C-alpha positions in Angstrom: -4.0 128.8 -4.9 -6.1 131.4 -2.9 -7.3 130.5 0.9 -10.8 131.1 -0.1 -13.0 130.4 -3.0 -15.6 132.8 -4.6 -17.7 129.4 -5.3 -17.8 125.8 -3.0 -18.5 123.4 -5.5 -20.9 120.4 -4.6 -18.8 117.2 -5.3 -19.7 113.4 -5.2 -16.4 111.4 -3.9 -16.2 107.9 -6.2 -13.4 105.9 -4.4 -12.4 102.7 -2.3 -8.9 101.9 -1.1 -6.9 104.2 1.3 -5.3 105.7 -1.8 -8.7 107.5 -2.3 -9.8 108.0 1.3 -6.8 110.2 1.7 -8.0 112.7 -1.0 -11.4 112.6 0.5 -10.3 113.4 3.6 -8.4 116.2 2.2 -12.0 117.5 0.4 -13.5 117.2 3.5 -10.7 119.9 5.1 -11.6 121.9 2.0 -14.2 124.1 1.5 -16.0 122.4 -1.2 -19.3 120.3 -0.1 -18.9 116.6 -0.4 -22.8 115.8 -1.3 -21.9 111.9 -1.4 -19.2 109.3 -1.7 -19.6 106.2 -3.8 -18.0 103.5 -3.2 -18.4 99.3 -4.5 -20.6 97.0 -2.0 -19.1 96.0 0.8 -17.1 92.3 -0.2 -16.5 89.1 2.7 -13.1 89.6 4.6 -10.7 87.8 6.6 -11.1 84.3 8.0 -15.0 84.5 9.0 -15.8 86.0 5.7 -17.8 89.0 7.2 -18.7 91.9 5.5 -16.7 94.7 5.5 -16.6 98.3 4.3 -13.4 100.2 2.4 -11.4 102.7 3.6 -13.7 105.5 1.7 -17.1 104.2 3.2 -16.0 104.8 6.6 -14.2 107.4 6.8 -17.7 109.1 4.8 -19.9 107.4 7.9 -17.4 109.0 10.1 -18.4 112.7 8.6 -21.9 111.7 8.3 -22.0 111.9 4.0 -24.3 110.0 2.4 -22.4 106.8 0.8 -24.4 105.2 -2.3 -22.7 101.8 -3.0 -24.1 100.5 -6.5 -22.6 97.2 -8.5 -22.8 99.5 -11.4 -23.8 101.9 -13.2 -25.9 100.0 -16.0 -29.0 100.4 -14.0 -31.0 103.7 -15.1 -31.8 104.0 -11.3 -28.2 104.6 -10.5 -28.2 107.2 -13.1 -30.9 108.6 -12.2 -29.9 108.7 -8.4 -26.9 110.5 -8.8 -28.2 113.3 -10.7 -30.2 113.9 -7.9 -27.6 115.3 -5.9 -27.0 117.7 -8.7 -23.6 117.9 -8.1 -20.6 120.4 -9.7 -18.6 117.9 -10.3 -17.4 114.2 -9.5 -14.4 113.2 -8.0 -12.7 109.7 -9.3 -9.9 108.5 -7.2 -9.0 104.2 -7.4 -13.0 103.6 -8.0 -12.7 100.5 -9.7 -16.0 100.8 -11.6 -16.1 102.3 -15.5 -18.8 105.4 -15.7 -21.4 105.6 -18.9 -21.1 108.8 -20.5 -24.4 109.7 -19.1 -22.6 109.7 -15.8 -19.4 111.8 -17.2 -21.6 114.0 -18.7 -24.2 114.5 -15.7 -22.2 116.8 -13.0 -22.0 120.4 -14.5 -17.9 120.2 -14.3 -18.5 116.8 -16.0 -16.1 114.0 -13.7 -12.5 114.5 -13.0 -9.9 111.6 -12.0 -6.7 111.5 -10.3 -4.6 108.9 -11.7 -1.0 107.6 -10.6 1.3 108.6 -13.4 2.6 111.1 -15.9 0.1 110.6 -18.4 0.3 109.3 -21.1 2.4 107.3 -19.7 1.0 104.3 -17.9 -2.7 104.9 -18.5 -4.7 101.6 -16.9 -5.0 99.9 -13.6 -1.4 99.6 -12.2 0.6 102.6 -13.1 2.9 102.9 -9.6 4.2 99.1 -10.4 4.9 99.2 -14.1 6.6 102.6 -13.6 9.0 101.6 -10.9 9.6 98.0 -12.8 10.7 99.8 -16.2 13.2 101.8 -14.1 11.8 105.1 -14.7 13.0 108.1 -13.0 10.0 110.0 -11.8 6.6 109.6 -11.9 3.4 111.5 -10.1 -0.5 112.1 -10.4 -2.4 113.9 -13.3 -5.4 115.3 -12.7 -7.5 114.8 -15.7 -11.0 115.6 -17.1 -12.4 111.9 -17.9 -13.6 111.0 -20.7 -14.7 107.8 -22.4 -11.5 106.0 -23.3 -8.9 104.5 -20.2 -7.1 107.4 -18.8 -7.5 109.3 -22.3 -8.9 112.7 -21.3 -7.5 115.9 -21.4 -4.5 116.7 -18.3 -5.8 119.7 -15.9 -2.5 119.1 -13.6 0.6 117.6 -13.0 2.7 116.7 -9.8 5.4 115.3 -10.0 8.3 112.9 -7.7 11.6 111.5 -8.2 11.8 107.5 -8.1 14.6 106.5 -5.7 16.7 103.8 -6.0 15.0 102.2 -2.7 11.4 103.0 -3.4 9.1 100.2 -3.6 5.4 100.6 -5.1 4.2 99.9 -0.9 6.2 103.9 -0.4 5.9 105.2 -3.7 2.3 104.9 -3.1 2.4 106.7 0.0 4.6 109.7 -1.7 2.0 109.8 -4.5 -1.2 109.8 -1.7 0.5 113.0 0.0 0.7 114.6 -3.4 -2.6 113.5 -5.0 -4.6 115.3 -2.6 -2.7 118.6 -3.0 -2.9 118.7 -6.7 -6.6 117.7 -6.3 -7.3 120.5 -3.8 -5.3 123.4 -5.9 -7.3 121.6 -9.5 -10.8 122.1 -7.9 -9.5 125.8 -6.4 -8.9 126.6 -10.2 -12.6 125.0 -11.5 -14.1 126.9 -9.0 -13.6 130.1 -10.7 -15.9 131.8 -12.4 -14.0 132.4 -15.4 -12.7 129.0 -15.6 -12.6 128.2 -19.1 -11.3 123.9 -19.7 -10.2 124.6 -23.2 -7.8 127.4 -21.9 -6.3 125.2 -18.7 -6.3 121.5 -20.0 -4.0 120.0 -22.3 -4.6 116.8 -24.7 -2.7 114.0 -24.2 -0.3 112.8 -26.7 -1.4 109.3 -27.8 1.9 108.5 -29.4 3.5 108.8 -26.3 1.0 106.3 -24.5 1.9 103.4 -22.4 0.0 100.6 -20.6 -0.1 99.6 -17.5 -1.2 95.9 -17.2 -3.1 94.7 -14.0 -0.4 93.0 -11.5 -0.6 89.1 -12.2 0.3 86.5 -9.2 2.4 84.3 -12.1 4.9 87.3 -12.5 5.7 86.8 -8.9 8.4 84.0 -9.9 11.5 85.7 -11.0 13.4 84.5 -13.8 17.4 84.6 -13.0 18.0 84.9 -17.0 17.2 88.8 -16.7 19.6 91.2 -15.3 20.4 92.3 -11.6 19.0 95.7 -12.5 16.0 94.4 -13.9 15.1 91.5 -11.0 16.2 94.6 -8.1 13.4 96.6 -9.8 10.9 93.9 -9.6 11.5 93.1 -6.5 10.7 96.6 -5.0 7.9 96.7 -7.6 5.8 93.8 -6.4 6.0 94.9 -2.6 3.3 94.4 -1.4 1.5 92.4 -3.8 2.7 89.5 -5.0 5.7 89.6 -3.8 9.1 88.2 -5.8 9.6 84.5 -5.4 11.5 81.6 -6.6 11.6 78.1 -5.7 13.6 76.3 -4.0 13.7 72.5 -4.7 14.9 70.5 -1.9 16.6 67.1 -2.9 15.6 63.5 -1.7 16.8 62.2 1.7 16.6 58.5 3.8 13.6 60.1 5.5 12.3 62.0 2.6 11.7 60.1 -0.3 10.9 63.1 -2.9 11.8 65.8 -3.7 10.0 69.0 -2.1 9.7 72.5 -3.6 9.3 75.7 -1.2 8.4 79.1 -2.7 10.6 81.3 -0.9 9.3 85.1 -1.2 12.0 87.9 -1.4 11.2 91.2 1.0 14.6 93.0 0.4 17.5 92.8 -2.4 20.0 94.6 -3.9 22.0 95.0 -6.8 25.6 94.2 -6.4 28.9 94.4 -8.6 31.1 91.5 -9.4 33.5 90.4 -12.1 32.1 86.7 -11.5 31.7 84.4 -14.7 29.5 82.0 -12.9 26.5 80.4 -14.4 23.5 82.5 -14.5 21.6 81.5 -11.3 24.6 80.6 -9.1 24.8 81.6 -5.4 28.3 83.2 -5.7 28.5 84.3 -1.7 26.6 83.9 1.6 27.1 85.5 4.5 25.2 87.5 7.0 24.2 90.2 4.6 22.6 88.1 2.2 22.9 85.4 -0.6 24.6 87.0 -3.9 23.2 85.3 -6.8 24.9 85.7 -10.6 22.5 86.8 -13.3 22.3 87.8 -16.5 24.0 90.9 -16.2 26.0 91.2 -12.9 24.7 89.7 -9.3 21.9 90.4 -6.9 22.0 90.3 -3.0 19.2 88.9 -1.6 18.5 90.4 1.7 15.6 89.6 3.6 13.5 86.7 2.7 10.5 84.7 3.9 9.8 80.8 3.8 6.8 79.1 3.7 4.5 79.4 6.8 7.1 81.6 8.5 8.0 85.3 9.0 10.4 87.3 7.0 13.2 87.8 8.0 16.9 89.0 7.3 19.2 86.3 5.7 21.9 86.1 8.8 18.6 84.8 10.7 17.8 82.6 7.6 21.0 80.9 7.7 20.4 79.6 11.0 18.3 77.3 10.1 18.6 76.9 6.5 22.6 77.2 6.0 22.2 73.6 3.8 19.8 74.7 1.3 22.3 77.8 0.3 25.7 76.7 -0.2 28.3 78.9 -2.6 28.7 77.2 -6.0 25.0 75.7 -5.6 21.8 77.1 -7.9 19.7 79.3 -6.0 16.9 76.9 -7.0 18.2 74.0 -5.8 18.2 70.8 -7.4 19.9 72.0 -11.3 18.3 69.6 -14.0 
């Protein structure tokens, strides 16, 4: 793209988390003008439940950019307030609020969104996690013209990256946070040209190829050993940093303990293991300092970093120093077999 623009754009930016803030930073460093930043109202956070500002708001204030925090855009006053900025375009990145048509149509060039998938695949709330969980070979970002549908607008520009077998949602998120700002600035450079014609540059999505990335649920964290080792491994990586894959270990009764105790054990790192074992699903095949190998419906998975309740995450070799009795070869990974 050209280093100089004929017509720098007046931009309203809407976003919330650090992912959005990284895109805002790129725009601040561009030749465009950020006339306002929109983000949700401050929320209580931490033990003291003090109101905390999101990453996008903090960055905007640091650069003396006006900040607006409407609860939603149902109030006509909020809609009218946005139009008073006379923006050429509104850029939306992980904002979290639905925009009514009055807002979508307010800026001269409408509203564009940076979405963390290669649309039309993985429309919705959790595209990064779902693409990893599904075993996709690649993902990326799509810059699209927003319409009243959910991630259904015409595509302006895409940028791709491979999904490595060691990727977690956390580091895949960081990869896209590097790709996205570059693609966004390139898109705005295109749209700033006097001869820009959306009908010539934009591509309609093929709705027959669309998939939906449902929001993650805490209940999904509990692993089902009836799945294959590959599926379990992908879930472990997809659920980092949240909700973090886990299994429930049942500690048997002892003389000092009259009831079975259940412990939620989180899995922070695992890997697929080749094995010819015919042990029942969920059986611990081997245990050593490198990890706990568990039989699955297809293959085996090696649990390498675990977190016991109330403890820090540790390599298995350190877990075994205090809890080797929990993970004995031949027993069920969940402890007691019903």
